[in-house]
N, C-alpha and C positions, 0 to 999 in steps of 0.2 A: 705621528699620523695614525689615525684609527683605521683598521682594516675590517670591514664587515662584508660578508658574502663574497669575498674575493675582490672587493673594490676598495681602493684607498679613498676615504671620504675626507673632504677638506676640513681642517681643524679650526680655522678662524671664523667659520660660519655657524649660524644657529643649527641646532640638532635637526629640527624639522626640515630645514633647507638642505642640509648635508645628506640626509637619508635619501633624498630624491635622486642622488647620483647613482643609486642602485637601480638597475633596470627592473621595473615591475613595482616600484614604490613611488607613488605620486603624493600630492599634498594631503589628501584625506588619509591615506594609509600611514604617512609619516606622523600626522597628528594623533591618529589612533594608537600607534605604538608608544609615543611619548605619554599620552594620557593613561594608557594601561600600566606603564612602568612608573608613573608619577614623576616624570621629568618635566620641569617647567619649560614652556615654549621659548622663553627668551634666553635659555642657557646655551652656551656655545660648546662645541665639541671639545675644545681644549680644556674646558672646565669640568668635564666628566671624569669620574674616577674610573679606574680599570674595571671595577665591579659593575658600574653602569654600562660600560661598553660591552662587557661579557653578557649582561642580561639582555641588551638590545640584540646582540648576535644570536643568542639562544632563541629569543622570541621569533626573529626573522627566519631562522633555520627551521623551527618547529611548525610555524603556522602560515608562512607565506611561500608562494612559488615565485622565485626571483632568479635573475641572471641566467645561467646556462640552461636550467630546467625550463624556464619560461620561454627563452629564445628557441629552444628545441621544439617545444610544444607548438609555438606559433608557426615555425617552419614546417612541421609535420602537417598542421592543418592546411597550410597553403599547398603543400605537395599533394595532399589528399584531394583537394579541389582540382588540381591540375590533372591528376590521374583519372579522376571521374570524367573529365571532359565537360564539366558544366560551364555555364556562361562565365561565372566568376573565375574559374580555373583558366579558361581561355584568355581572359583579360590579363591575368597574372602572367601567363605564358608569353603573351605578346608584349608585355611591358606597358600596358595601357591602364588608364584609371579604372578602378573596379566598381566604384559606387555610383555610377551613372552621371559623372560629370561630363561637360561638353568637351570635345576634342578638336573641333574645327579651328578654334583659336585656343590659346592657353594649354594646359596639361603638359607644359614643358618640363616639369619636374619628373614626371613619369616617362615621357617620350624621349627626353634628351635634347641635345642641341639641334636646332632646325637645319635641315639639309636642303640646299637649293636644288631645284629640278631643272635640268638642262633643257633649253628650248621653250620653257614656259614663259609666256609674256604676261605682264600685269594687265588686268582688265581695268579700263577706265570707264567711269560712268558719266 
């Protein structure tokens, strides 16, 4: 099993798909890395030589911000917004949607499980 940027990437998948298991690398960056190193898109991770894995690891370490560094940066950006007290920071602090989505219905992913309110009757129309 190949280990790149502290992540065990699956060996039986194509290289471009396996690289996406690393936080901060999506489809376009995975294809860009493979194209830059001359690795065919249909090649699987278990078909890579140790030299290829080492070259991939070096390129990612040198030119991309991934995993811990990226997670830390995102967390610091959110913390900065919360400390400023701006609208987006307040939404983060309260655990509500940040980008203007409706919350009257939906938004269950951010708000959590619905809690019933005691004494509230359903309104019939």
